[in-house]
N, CA and C of each residue as an Amber inpcrd file, in Angstrom:
protein
   711
-131.8250000 388.2450000  60.1390000-130.6560000 388.6590000  59.3800000
-129.6360000 387.4230000  59.1770000-129.1330000 386.5980000  60.3020000
-128.1890000 385.8580000  60.2270000-128.9160000 384.4550000  59.3190000
-130.1870000 384.0920000  59.4640000-130.6490000 383.2130000  58.7810000
-130.4980000 383.3250000  57.3330000-130.9020000 384.8530000  56.7800000
-130.6440000 384.8790000  55.1950000-129.3070000 384.8780000  54.8170000
-128.4580000 385.2250000  55.9400000-127.0570000 385.0160000  55.3660000
-126.4430000 383.5470000  54.9520000-127.0410000 382.8610000  56.1610000
-126.7800000 381.4500000  55.8600000-127.3210000 380.8140000  54.5950000
-128.7010000 381.3620000  54.3340000-129.2630000 380.7300000  53.0820000
-128.5330000 381.4050000  51.7900000-128.4320000 382.6410000  51.7440000
-127.6180000 383.1120000  50.5090000-126.1780000 382.4490000  50.4930000
-125.5180000 381.9600000  51.4920000-124.3000000 381.4850000  51.3180000
-124.5330000 379.7950000  50.8320000-125.4750000 379.2530000  51.3780000
-125.7560000 377.8560000  51.0250000-126.0000000 377.9800000  49.5040000
-126.9580000 378.7850000  49.0360000-127.5060000 378.7430000  47.3910000
-126.0450000 379.1240000  46.7950000-125.1040000 380.0860000  47.5500000
-124.1400000 380.3650000  46.6150000-123.0290000 379.1410000  46.5030000
-122.9230000 378.2420000  47.4770000-122.2130000 377.2560000  47.5670000
-122.5750000 376.0100000  46.6110000-124.1130000 375.8300000  46.3380000
-124.6920000 375.0360000  45.4380000-124.7520000 375.3600000  44.3570000
-124.7320000 376.4870000  43.8280000-124.3510000 377.2690000  42.5320000
-123.0160000 376.9730000  42.1160000-122.0620000 377.1730000  43.0380000
-120.6490000 377.1370000  42.4850000-120.4950000 375.4590000  42.2200000
-120.9600000 374.8670000  43.2980000-120.7410000 373.3360000  43.0180000
-121.2880000 372.9740000  41.7500000-122.6060000 373.3580000  41.2430000
-123.0770000 373.0490000  39.9730000-122.2810000 373.4610000  38.9340000
-121.7230000 374.7510000  38.7670000-120.9960000 375.2490000  37.8940000
-119.6660000 374.5800000  37.6030000-119.0370000 374.0470000  39.0450000
-117.8460000 373.1780000  39.0730000-117.9020000 372.1090000  38.3260000
-119.0580000 371.5610000  38.6760000-119.3870000 370.2700000  38.0060000
-119.5060000 370.0420000  36.4350000-120.4450000 371.2040000  36.1850000
-120.6860000 371.4460000  34.6490000-119.2610000 371.7470000  33.9220000
-118.3460000 372.4330000  34.5380000-116.9490000 372.7010000  33.8350000
-116.0670000 371.3960000  33.7740000-116.2930000 370.6590000  34.6810000
-115.6200000 369.5340000  35.2340000-116.0220000 368.2870000  34.1400000
-117.3030000 368.1700000  33.7840000-117.7810000 367.4420000  32.8530000
-117.5080000 367.7160000  31.3850000-117.6370000 369.3090000  31.2010000
-116.9900000 369.7660000  29.7490000-115.6680000 369.4040000  29.5290000
-114.9870000 369.5840000  30.3740000-113.4880000 369.4190000  30.4670000
-113.1450000 367.9080000  29.9000000-113.7680000 367.1630000  30.7610000
-113.4660000 365.6220000  30.7880000-113.7400000 365.0860000  29.1860000
-115.1050000 365.9040000  28.9060000-115.4160000 365.4640000  27.4170000
-114.7280000 365.6000000  26.4880000-114.0860000 366.9340000  26.6010000
-113.0450000 367.5540000  25.5210000-111.8040000 366.6040000  25.6560000
-111.2050000 366.3760000  27.0430000-110.1040000 365.3800000  26.8400000
-110.2280000 363.9980000  26.3170000-111.4680000 363.4440000  26.4690000
-111.8580000 362.2170000  26.1060000-111.7750000 361.9940000  24.5340000
-112.2840000 363.0850000  23.7540000-112.4410000 363.2250000  22.6880000
-110.7960000 363.3580000  22.1090000-109.8810000 364.2580000  22.5440000
-108.6340000 364.4210000  22.3530000-107.9470000 363.1570000  22.2810000
-107.8800000 362.4600000  23.5830000-107.3930000 360.8820000  23.9590000
-107.4260000 360.0320000  22.6010000-108.9810000 359.9640000  22.3120000
-109.4190000 359.2500000  21.5360000-108.8270000 359.4380000  20.0620000
-108.8740000 360.5150000  19.9770000-107.9710000 361.1070000  18.5650000
-106.6500000 360.6500000  18.2890000-105.9290000 360.8430000  19.4750000
-104.4420000 360.6080000  19.5940000-104.2600000 359.0900000  19.3470000
-105.0960000 358.2880000  19.9770000-105.0660000 356.7500000  19.8620000
-105.3580000 356.4170000  18.6540000-106.1460000 356.9260000  18.1240000
-106.4190000 356.4740000  16.5510000-105.4350000 356.8400000  15.6960000
-104.7670000 358.0110000  15.7130000-103.4940000 358.2820000  15.1670000
-102.3190000 357.0980000  15.4300000-102.1630000 356.7700000  16.7730000
-101.0800000 356.1660000  17.2940000-101.0580000 354.7910000  17.0350000
-102.5020000 354.0400000  17.0860000-102.5760000 352.6790000  17.2900000
-103.3510000 352.1910000  16.0050000-104.0800000 353.0070000  15.3640000
-104.5310000 352.6120000  14.2400000-106.0610000 351.6280000  14.5280000
-106.6210000 351.8600000  16.0040000-107.5880000 351.1980000  16.2350000
-109.1080000 351.5250000  15.4950000-109.1100000 352.3010000  14.7730000
-110.1530000 352.7440000  14.1800000-110.1810000 353.0640000  12.3970000
-109.5060000 351.9010000  11.7910000-109.1030000 351.7930000  10.5940000
-109.9700000 351.2620000   9.4480000-111.4000000 350.8850000  10.1820000
-112.4490000 350.5000000   9.1970000-113.6470000 351.3480000   9.3090000
-114.3270000 351.0560000   8.3060000-115.7130000 352.1190000   8.2080000
-116.7280000 351.8590000   9.0790000-116.5730000 350.4520000   9.9190000
-117.6990000 350.2550000  10.8760000-117.1310000 350.2260000  12.2250000
-115.4680000 350.4920000  12.2450000-115.0740000 350.4730000  13.5790000
-115.3980000 351.4520000  14.3960000-115.2900000 351.3250000  15.7240000
-115.3540000 352.3950000  16.6680000-114.4210000 352.3400000  17.8520000
-113.8900000 353.4320000  18.4270000-112.8520000 353.6090000  19.2900000
-113.3310000 354.8060000  20.0870000-113.2670000 354.7200000  21.6140000
-113.3450000 355.6040000  22.5110000-112.5580000 355.3690000  23.7850000
-112.0550000 356.4210000  24.1550000-111.0240000 356.7010000  25.1620000
-111.9300000 357.5120000  26.2610000-111.9680000 356.8800000  27.5330000
-112.6910000 357.4720000  28.5800000-111.5730000 357.7120000  29.8830000
-111.4900000 359.0040000  30.3780000-110.8330000 359.1520000  31.6510000
-111.7760000 359.2690000  32.9600000-111.5050000 358.1470000  33.7570000
-112.4590000 357.8910000  34.8280000-112.2240000 358.7930000  36.0360000
-113.3550000 358.6350000  36.8600000-112.8840000 359.5100000  38.2520000
-113.5320000 360.9030000  38.2800000-113.7620000 361.1710000  39.4900000
-114.0810000 362.5640000  39.3420000-113.6050000 363.3410000  40.9500000
-113.0740000 364.7330000  40.9070000-113.2390000 365.4250000  39.5290000
-112.2520000 365.3240000  38.8570000-112.4360000 365.6400000  37.3480000
-111.4570000 365.6090000  36.4580000-110.2710000 366.3570000  36.4670000
-110.8840000 367.9950000  36.9290000-109.7460000 369.0540000  37.0750000
-108.6350000 368.7170000  37.8330000-108.8600000 368.3490000  38.7560000
-107.8480000 368.2620000  39.7720000-106.7600000 367.1140000  39.1270000
-107.3540000 366.1370000  38.5200000-106.2840000 365.0550000  37.8970000
-105.8190000 365.8880000  36.9260000-106.1440000 366.6720000  36.0050000
-105.6440000 367.4990000  35.0600000-104.7550000 368.1480000  35.3260000
-104.6430000 369.1750000  36.4820000-103.9310000 369.9400000  37.1050000
-102.5610000 369.3300000  37.4790000-102.7560000 368.0620000  38.1150000
-101.5760000 367.2220000  38.7130000-100.9710000 366.2600000  37.3850000
-101.7920000 366.2460000  36.1820000-101.1180000 365.3880000  35.0380000
-101.2620000 364.0500000  35.8000000-101.9260000 363.4660000  36.5330000
-101.9950000 362.2190000  37.2160000-103.5620000 361.5140000  36.8080000
-103.9330000 360.4060000  36.2700000-105.0240000 360.1690000  36.0720000
-104.8830000 358.6170000  36.7630000-105.9480000 358.5560000  37.6880000
-106.0260000 357.1280000  38.2640000-106.4120000 355.9480000  37.2280000
-107.4530000 356.0970000  36.3410000-107.8390000 355.3270000  35.4930000
-108.1140000 355.7520000  34.1970000-107.5660000 355.1960000  33.1520000
-108.2200000 355.7490000  31.8120000-108.5110000 354.2800000  31.0640000
-109.8950000 354.4410000  30.4440000-110.1290000 353.1920000  29.6350000
-110.2330000 353.2890000  28.1610000-109.8720000 352.3630000  27.2400000
-109.9970000 352.3210000  26.0750000-110.7100000 351.2600000  25.3860000
-111.5300000 351.6640000  24.5360000-112.7120000 350.4070000  23.9510000
-112.5000000 350.6830000  22.5090000-112.3470000 349.4890000  21.7920000
-112.4970000 349.4960000  20.3420000-113.0170000 348.3760000  19.7210000
-113.4580000 348.4240000  18.5740000-114.0940000 347.1610000  18.0720000
-114.1520000 347.5680000  16.5590000-114.1270000 346.1760000  15.6470000
-114.2900000 346.1890000  14.3060000-113.2510000 346.7230000  13.3480000
-111.8660000 346.9110000  14.2360000-110.8530000 347.5380000  13.5180000
-110.1500000 346.1670000  12.9400000-108.8270000 346.2590000  11.9580000
-108.7210000 345.1310000  11.2520000-106.8100000 345.1030000  11.5990000
-106.3540000 344.1310000  11.2910000-105.0870000 343.8830000  11.6500000
-104.5280000 343.0440000  10.4260000-103.4960000 343.3900000   9.7560000
-102.7910000 342.7080000   8.7440000-101.7130000 341.5230000   9.1710000
-101.7100000 340.6990000   8.0950000-100.5630000 339.8020000   8.5690000
 -99.2350000 340.4300000   8.3900000 -98.1270000 339.7950000   9.1610000
 -96.7900000 340.3600000   9.2050000 -96.1560000 340.0700000   7.5050000
 -96.8450000 339.4860000   6.6410000 -96.2400000 339.1820000   5.3480000
 -97.0520000 340.0170000   4.4900000 -98.1240000 340.8990000   4.7570000
 -98.8550000 341.5390000   3.9120000 -99.5180000 340.6520000   2.9380000
 -99.8160000 339.8090000   3.3540000-100.7310000 338.5120000   2.1970000
-102.1200000 338.9890000   1.7750000-102.0600000 339.2040000   0.4460000
-103.4520000 339.6140000  -0.0180000-104.5860000 338.8220000   0.4970000
-105.4390000 339.7680000   0.9940000-106.8480000 339.0840000   1.6310000
-106.4300000 338.6390000   3.1340000-105.3230000 338.7570000   3.7140000
-105.0490000 338.4660000   5.0610000-105.5180000 339.4180000   6.3480000
-106.1420000 340.3200000   5.9910000-106.5640000 341.1310000   6.9260000
-107.3610000 340.3820000   7.6930000-107.4090000 340.8260000   9.3130000
-108.4250000 340.0360000  10.0730000-108.8240000 340.8280000  11.1730000
-110.3190000 341.1580000  11.1340000-111.1570000 342.0090000  12.1670000
-111.1010000 341.6800000  13.4020000-110.6590000 342.4270000  14.3990000
-110.9490000 342.3560000  15.7730000-112.1880000 342.6190000  16.2820000
-113.1480000 341.7700000  16.8370000-114.4610000 342.1350000  17.1370000
-114.4300000 343.1510000  18.4130000-113.7260000 342.9080000  19.4200000
-113.5730000 343.7770000  20.8680000-112.1390000 343.8740000  21.0610000
-111.8480000 345.2300000  21.5930000-110.4880000 345.3420000  22.3970000
-110.8620000 346.3750000  23.4390000-110.2320000 345.8930000  24.6540000
-110.3140000 346.7800000  25.6780000-108.9310000 346.8130000  26.4060000
-108.6580000 348.2110000  27.0560000-107.0640000 348.3610000  27.6850000
-107.6940000 349.1820000  28.9880000-107.2880000 348.7550000  30.0850000
-107.7050000 349.6130000  31.3330000-106.2710000 350.2660000  31.6520000
-105.9270000 351.0650000  31.6360000-104.7450000 351.7980000  32.3030000
-104.9110000 352.3510000  33.5700000-103.8000000 352.1810000  34.5010000
-103.8980000 352.6190000  35.9560000-102.7970000 353.3420000  36.3010000
-102.9410000 354.5900000  36.8800000-101.9240000 355.2980000  37.0960000
-101.1080000 355.8800000  35.8770000-102.2160000 356.7600000  35.1520000
-101.4330000 357.6200000  34.0300000-100.8700000 358.6570000  34.3210000
 -99.5660000 358.9200000  34.2240000 -98.9130000 360.3090000  34.3780000
 -98.2830000 360.7660000  33.0040000 -99.0400000 362.1770000  32.5460000
 -98.7220000 362.8690000  31.4750000 -97.3380000 363.4090000  31.6160000
 -96.3620000 362.9230000  30.8540000 -94.8240000 363.0300000  30.9480000
 -94.4890000 364.2850000  30.2590000 -94.8460000 364.6460000  29.0150000
 -94.9210000 365.9220000  28.2180000 -96.2550000 366.4280000  27.4840000
 -96.5700000 367.5430000  27.7450000 -97.6180000 368.2230000  26.9850000
 -97.4460000 368.5610000  25.7210000 -96.2410000 368.9610000  25.4050000
 -95.6530000 369.2830000  23.9570000 -95.8400000 368.1480000  22.9980000
 -95.1110000 366.9620000  23.6560000 -95.3260000 365.7640000  22.9330000
 -96.4970000 364.7740000  22.7930000 -97.2450000 365.1360000  23.8510000
 -98.5490000 364.4100000  24.2450000 -98.1480000 363.2000000  24.7490000
 -97.2750000 362.7240000  25.4610000 -96.8080000 361.4670000  25.7630000
 -97.1660000 361.4640000  27.1420000 -97.4730000 360.0130000  27.6190000
 -97.5930000 359.6520000  28.9160000 -97.1920000 358.1660000  29.4490000
 -97.1200000 357.8680000  30.5750000 -96.9380000 356.7010000  31.0530000
 -97.8500000 355.9850000  31.8890000 -98.0820000 354.6690000  31.9410000
 -99.2780000 354.2510000  33.0290000 -98.2440000 353.0520000  33.9400000
 -98.5450000 352.9900000  35.1130000 -98.1540000 352.1180000  36.0270000
 -98.3960000 350.5040000  35.7150000 -99.8120000 350.3780000  34.9730000
-100.0670000 349.2850000  34.5790000-101.2900000 349.2640000  33.8600000
-101.2870000 347.9960000  32.7910000-102.2900000 348.0460000  31.7160000
-102.6580000 346.7410000  31.9230000-104.0180000 346.4760000  31.8690000
-104.3620000 345.0160000  31.8440000-105.6860000 345.3640000  30.5170000
-106.1520000 344.0330000  29.7990000-106.9820000 344.2440000  28.8540000
-107.1450000 342.8380000  28.0390000-107.9220000 342.9750000  27.2410000
-108.2830000 341.7060000  26.5430000-108.4840000 342.1740000  24.7380000
-108.8910000 341.1790000  23.8450000-108.9740000 341.1390000  22.9010000
-109.7560000 340.0130000  22.4080000-110.8190000 340.0940000  21.6830000
-111.7230000 339.1430000  20.9480000-111.6720000 338.8760000  19.4680000
-111.2720000 337.7440000  19.0820000-111.3950000 337.3200000  17.5510000
-112.7280000 336.3320000  17.6540000-113.6920000 336.8410000  16.6710000
-114.6990000 336.0560000  16.3090000-114.2990000 334.8020000  15.4070000
-115.2430000 333.6620000  15.6820000-114.8700000 332.7720000  14.7660000
-115.1750000 332.7380000  13.1980000-116.2540000 333.7070000  12.9760000
-116.6150000 333.9980000  11.8380000-115.2930000 334.6930000  10.9140000
-114.4440000 335.5890000  11.6080000-113.5760000 336.4300000  11.2800000
-112.2190000 335.4760000  11.0030000-112.2910000 334.5610000  11.6480000
-111.0140000 333.5260000  11.5490000-111.2130000 332.6480000  10.3090000
-112.4900000 332.1090000  10.3720000-112.8090000 331.5730000   9.1730000
-112.8160000 332.0890000   7.7640000-113.0620000 333.5200000   7.8740000
-113.0200000 334.0230000   6.8530000-111.5620000 334.2310000   6.3670000
-110.8380000 334.8450000   7.1840000-109.2260000 335.0660000   6.8610000
-108.7440000 333.7030000   6.2090000-108.8000000 332.8100000   7.0910000
-108.4120000 331.4300000   6.4600000-108.8430000 330.7880000   5.0840000
-110.0000000 331.3400000   5.0920000-110.8690000 330.5770000   3.5690000
-109.9050000 331.7240000   2.3930000-109.8890000 332.9970000   2.7640000
-109.4370000 333.7290000   1.7150000-107.8080000 333.4090000   1.4230000
-107.1060000 333.1920000   2.5460000-105.6910000 332.9710000   2.4060000
-105.4770000 331.4420000   1.6190000-106.3490000 330.3620000   2.0290000
-105.8250000 329.3960000   1.2820000-106.6270000 329.1080000  -0.3020000
-107.4000000 330.0170000  -0.4890000-108.0010000 330.4040000  -1.8300000
-108.5320000 329.1960000  -2.3970000-107.6990000 327.9840000  -2.8240000
-108.2860000 326.8670000  -3.4250000-108.9540000 325.8820000  -2.4650000
-110.3740000 325.7290000  -2.6260000-111.1940000 324.7730000  -1.7260000
-112.2770000 325.4990000  -1.6280000-112.9530000 324.8320000  -0.5090000
-114.2430000 325.6280000  -0.1960000-114.0260000 325.9660000   1.2580000
-115.2740000 326.7620000   1.4970000-114.9530000 327.5090000   3.0180000
-114.5380000 326.6680000   4.1590000-113.7120000 327.4250000   4.7340000
-112.8390000 326.6650000   5.7760000-113.8340000 327.3570000   7.1620000
-113.9290000 326.3660000   8.1890000-114.8390000 326.7910000   9.3720000
-113.9850000 326.5850000  10.7470000-113.9570000 327.5810000  11.3820000
-112.9740000 327.5880000  12.8320000-114.1060000 327.6850000  13.7410000
-113.8420000 326.7700000  14.8570000-114.8250000 326.9290000  15.7460000
-114.2030000 326.4840000  17.1680000-115.0920000 326.4350000  18.1840000
-114.3540000 326.2040000  19.3510000-113.8590000 324.9240000  19.5020000
-112.8150000 324.7410000  20.4150000-112.4050000 323.3600000  20.7960000
-111.7120000 323.1980000  22.0330000-111.8180000 322.3090000  22.9820000
-111.3840000 322.1160000  24.2570000-109.7930000 322.1260000  24.4010000
-109.2960000 322.3420000  25.2950000-107.5400000 322.2850000  25.9050000
-106.8490000 323.4240000  25.5070000-107.3100000 324.6170000  25.7690000
-106.6280000 325.8750000  25.6110000-105.4960000 325.7340000  26.7310000
-104.4900000 326.1150000  26.4630000-103.5160000 326.1780000  27.4900000
-102.3410000 327.4920000  27.6200000-102.6180000 328.3460000  28.4580000
-102.0520000 329.5060000  28.7260000-102.0030000 330.2300000  27.3420000
-101.1520000 330.5410000  26.4970000-101.3560000 331.3210000  25.5660000
-101.6140000 330.8480000  24.1470000-102.0160000 329.6520000  24.1870000
-102.2580000 328.8620000  23.1010000-103.7430000 328.4460000  23.0820000
-104.6120000 328.8800000  22.3330000-106.2600000 328.5130000  22.2560000
-106.4850000 327.5670000  20.9160000-106.8940000 326.4890000  21.4870000
-107.2510000 325.2850000  20.4990000-108.6400000 325.6880000  19.9760000
-108.4550000 325.2370000  18.6790000-109.8320000 325.5580000  17.7880000
-109.7980000 324.4580000  16.6490000-111.3230000 324.0740000  16.2410000
-111.5820000 323.2110000  15.6600000-111.4280000 323.7460000  14.1140000
-110.8890000 323.0720000  12.9570000-110.7650000 323.6550000  11.7770000
-111.2590000 322.4430000  10.8720000-112.3360000 322.8320000  10.1760000
-113.0400000 321.8550000   9.0660000-113.1940000 322.6490000   7.7200000
-113.0340000 321.7710000   6.6850000-113.1850000 322.3080000   5.2320000
-112.4860000 321.7060000   4.5080000-112.0980000 322.4920000   3.4040000
-111.2080000 321.9180000   2.3480000-110.3870000 322.9510000   1.9380000
-108.9320000 322.4090000   1.7820000-108.0110000 323.3620000   1.4280000
-106.7760000 322.5530000   0.3470000-106.5480000 323.1430000  -0.7460000
-105.5070000 322.7900000  -1.7580000-106.1460000 321.1690000  -1.9350000
-107.4280000 320.8890000  -2.1540000-107.6280000 319.7320000  -2.6120000
-107.6370000 318.7710000  -1.4060000-107.1610000 318.9580000  -0.1560000
-107.0590000 318.0820000   1.0700000-108.3200000 318.5670000   2.1250000
-109.0440000 317.4270000   2.6890000-109.8960000 317.7540000   3.6350000
-109.1190000 318.2570000   4.9330000-109.7020000 319.1940000   5.7940000
-109.3330000 319.5690000   7.1000000-110.5370000 319.2870000   8.0760000
-110.0160000 318.3700000   9.1490000-110.9520000 317.9580000  10.0890000
-109.9910000 317.8790000  11.2980000-109.5680000 318.7540000  11.8200000
-108.8550000 318.7950000  13.1350000-108.5890000 319.6370000  13.8120000
-107.6990000 319.8670000  14.8570000-107.4460000 320.8240000  15.7380000
-106.4510000 321.7160000  15.5810000-106.6180000 323.1430000  15.5220000
-105.6630000 323.8300000  15.1830000-105.0410000 324.8480000  16.4300000
-104.4010000 325.8340000  16.2390000-103.7820000 326.3950000  17.5880000
-103.6950000 327.7940000  17.0960000-104.4380000 328.9130000  17.9290000
-104.2700000 330.3340000  17.9040000-103.5230000 330.4140000  18.9750000
-102.0730000 331.2380000  18.4830000-100.9390000 331.3570000  19.7110000
-100.8750000 333.0070000  19.5770000-101.1450000 333.3310000  21.1010000
-100.7590000 334.9830000  21.2500000 -99.4610000 334.9960000  21.9780000
 -98.4050000 335.7920000  21.4250000 -97.0490000 335.9250000  22.3520000
 -96.4670000 337.6510000  21.8290000 -96.1070000 338.1140000  22.9470000
 -95.7500000 339.5250000  22.6060000 -96.9150000 340.3620000  21.8870000
 -96.6810000 340.8010000  20.5510000 -97.7780000 341.3840000  20.2420000
 -98.0400000 340.9200000  19.0760000 -98.3360000 339.7330000  18.9770000
 -98.2510000 338.7330000  17.5420000 -99.0320000 337.7210000  17.8300000
-100.1350000 337.3130000  16.8210000-101.0400000 336.3230000  16.7210000
-101.1000000 335.5840000  15.5840000-100.5870000 334.1680000  15.8880000
-100.4530000 333.4030000  14.9660000-101.4010000 332.2550000  14.9410000
-101.6940000 331.6180000  13.6850000-102.6120000 330.5910000  13.4970000
-102.2040000 329.3550000  12.6950000-102.2990000 328.2300000  13.4810000
-101.6120000 326.8200000  12.8530000-102.7530000 326.0100000  12.6580000
-102.7840000 325.5340000  11.1810000-103.9260000 324.3990000  10.8450000
-103.5630000 323.1480000  11.4230000-104.5380000 322.2070000  11.3830000
-104.1710000 320.8390000  11.6930000-102.9360000 320.3650000  10.7370000
-102.1030000 319.5300000  11.5240000-101.3370000 318.8340000  10.8030000
-100.0050000 319.8020000  10.2010000 -99.9880000 321.1870000  10.2310000
 -98.7280000 322.0010000   9.8180000 -97.7460000 322.4570000  11.1800000
 -96.5430000 322.3230000  11.0510000 -95.7040000 322.9350000  12.0240000
 -95.3920000 324.2790000  12.0700000 -95.5430000 325.0030000  10.7220000
 -95.2950000 326.4260000  10.7180000 -96.7540000 327.0980000  10.7340000
 -96.9940000 328.4590000  11.0580000 -98.1590000 329.1790000  11.2660000
 -98.4540000 329.2940000   9.8630000 -99.7540000 329.4120000   9.4520000
-100.2860000 329.5360000   8.0550000-100.2790000 331.0890000   8.0090000
-100.4900000 331.7650000   9.1410000-100.4750000 333.3050000   9.2040000
-100.0640000 333.8740000  10.3630000 -99.6270000 335.0620000  10.3690000
 -99.2080000 335.5640000  11.8940000 -99.8090000 336.9300000  11.6330000
-100.2630000 337.8490000  12.6360000-100.9750000 339.1690000  12.3290000
-100.3110000 339.8240000  13.5690000 -99.7190000 341.2350000  13.4690000
 -99.0980000 342.1230000  14.5010000-100.2610000 343.1190000  14.7960000
-100.6470000 343.2520000  16.3950000-101.3300000 344.1330000  16.7340000
-100.4280000 344.9170000  17.4940000-100.9580000 346.6170000  17.0600000
-100.0980000 347.4700000  17.8050000-100.6260000 347.6570000  19.2650000
 -99.5970000 347.6750000  19.9280000 -99.9010000 347.6660000  21.4820000
 -99.0070000 348.8280000  22.0960000 -99.5360000 349.5090000  23.0440000
 -98.2290000 350.4320000  23.7810000 -97.1600000 349.6880000  24.1080000
 -96.3040000 350.2860000  24.3380000 -94.8090000 350.0150000  24.6550000
 -95.2900000 348.9510000  25.8690000 -94.4840000 347.9400000  26.1440000
 -94.2220000 347.1120000  27.1460000 -95.6680000 346.5680000  27.6140000
 -96.5300000 346.4050000  26.9100000 -97.6890000 345.6240000  26.9710000
 -97.7420000 344.5280000  25.8340000 -97.7950000 343.2430000  26.3500000
 -97.8570000 342.0580000  25.5060000 -99.0940000 341.0090000  25.7380000
 -99.2120000 340.1610000  24.9940000-100.0880000 339.1020000  25.0220000
-100.0160000 338.1650000  26.1600000-100.6280000 337.6750000  27.1870000
-100.2670000 336.7390000  28.3160000-101.3030000 335.5480000  28.3040000
-102.2850000 335.4680000  27.4730000-103.2010000 334.2860000  27.5420000
-104.0510000 334.2580000  26.4190000-104.3740000 333.1960000  25.8780000
-105.2680000 332.8210000  24.7800000-106.3680000 331.5810000  25.1740000
-107.5950000 331.8280000  24.9220000-108.6760000 330.9420000  25.3050000
-109.8380000 330.8430000  24.0810000-110.3290000 329.7680000  23.9290000
-111.3490000 329.3490000  23.0470000-112.4380000 329.4560000  23.7120000
-113.6100000 330.2670000  23.5660000-114.6250000 330.6030000  24.2380000
-115.8050000 330.3850000  23.3790000-117.0030000 330.2980000  23.8570000
-118.1360000 330.2030000  22.9210000-118.3110000 331.0890000  21.8370000
-117.6800000 332.4800000  22.3810000-118.0790000 333.5710000  21.4720000
-116.9910000 333.8400000  20.3860000-115.9780000 333.2090000  20.8410000
-114.6600000 333.4560000  19.9830000-113.3590000 333.2140000  20.4010000
-112.0240000 333.6800000  20.2490000-110.8640000 333.3710000  20.9290000
-110.6070000 334.6190000  21.5940000-110.2730000 334.6480000  23.0360000
-110.1000000 335.8020000  23.7710000-108.6930000 335.5940000  24.3970000
-107.8770000 336.9020000  23.9030000-106.8050000 337.0950000  24.2490000
-106.5880000 338.2880000  25.3070000-105.8910000 337.6760000  26.1470000
-105.5880000 338.5290000  27.3610000-104.4390000 339.3740000  27.2360000
-104.0920000 340.3480000  27.6880000-102.8580000 341.3630000  27.6280000
-102.4470000 341.8950000  29.2360000-101.2370000 342.2670000  29.5770000
-100.7320000 342.7860000  30.5510000 -99.6000000 343.6220000  30.3490000
 -99.5200000 344.7800000  31.1090000 -98.1210000 345.5220000  30.9090000
 -97.8040000 346.1840000  32.1030000 -96.4840000 346.5140000  32.1970000
 -96.0310000 347.2190000  33.5600000 -94.9970000 348.3360000  33.0990000
 -95.3970000 349.5030000  33.8690000 -94.4260000 350.6130000  33.5740000
 -94.6340000 350.9410000  31.7030000 -96.0360000 351.0400000  31.3530000
 -96.1710000 351.0530000  30.0910000 -96.0480000 352.5630000  29.6160000
 -95.2960000 352.7060000  28.1910000 -94.8380000 353.9000000  27.9280000
 -96.0530000 354.0240000  26.7600000 -96.9320000 355.1470000  26.9360000
 -97.6810000 355.1430000  25.7520000 -97.3680000 356.1140000  24.7070000
 -96.0130000 356.7190000  24.7470000 -95.4870000 357.3710000  23.6650000
 -96.3190000 358.8220000  23.2200000 -95.7830000 359.2530000  22.0380000
 -96.3000000 360.4580000  21.5130000 -97.2910000 360.3050000  20.1920000
 -98.1290000 361.0380000  20.0920000 -98.6020000 361.0320000  18.5730000
 -97.8910000 361.1270000  17.3910000 -98.1200000 360.6080000  16.3950000
 -97.2870000 360.3760000  15.2200000 -97.5870000 361.8030000  14.3810000
 -99.0810000 362.6050000  14.5550000 -99.3970000 363.5320000  13.9640000
-100.0440000 364.5580000  15.1150000-100.4860000 365.7920000  14.6160000
-101.1850000 366.5590000  15.2690000-102.1730000 367.2710000  14.5550000
-103.2340000 367.7340000  15.1900000-104.2680000 368.0380000  14.3080000
-104.0200000 369.3910000  13.6870000
């Protein structure tokens, strides 16, 4: 009789554990979808037809985190969205190849306003050379295609790039700079003191660019933030 009771108890525990796990995964799936929807509204990371955005809440179990309104690790990944120049120049849109943001110690501060804060944010943004070449060619308009490629010598927040082609009847063959500061990315062509274009990226409050480096795949820009205010959604469903 005792063995049967122990067996029944063991089966019950297993069934409850399975049900809890299923409920937990269903809950986190819904929360991920809702967080993705809010991020798309506030930060515009899915503003192109071929763009992709996903927010995932890490850790198990999710439900205990949800009850405490505190999440250890939230990951945001986006790709192929565009940012425009600060001057809204025609043809100045710049596709972002990849965007990653890791949020640590996320605390929901208001359910009604759907706002939250994070202790730490780290991430990176990747710009392809094809995207940079395309936007420079469009903005210069007069001349042939301009090619942006990797160049050595990146320092801290300034990535060095090779610029070749023709603009305004003049040949370009030298080194330019992609500068990342605050929430803005600027591009300087060879021989120019002023940026030919500047783009502003929507980042959570207190997150800013900290590095820029020319790699074989493109220009990789790093970002960091402390005591990050994730704000609230501009819209609701």
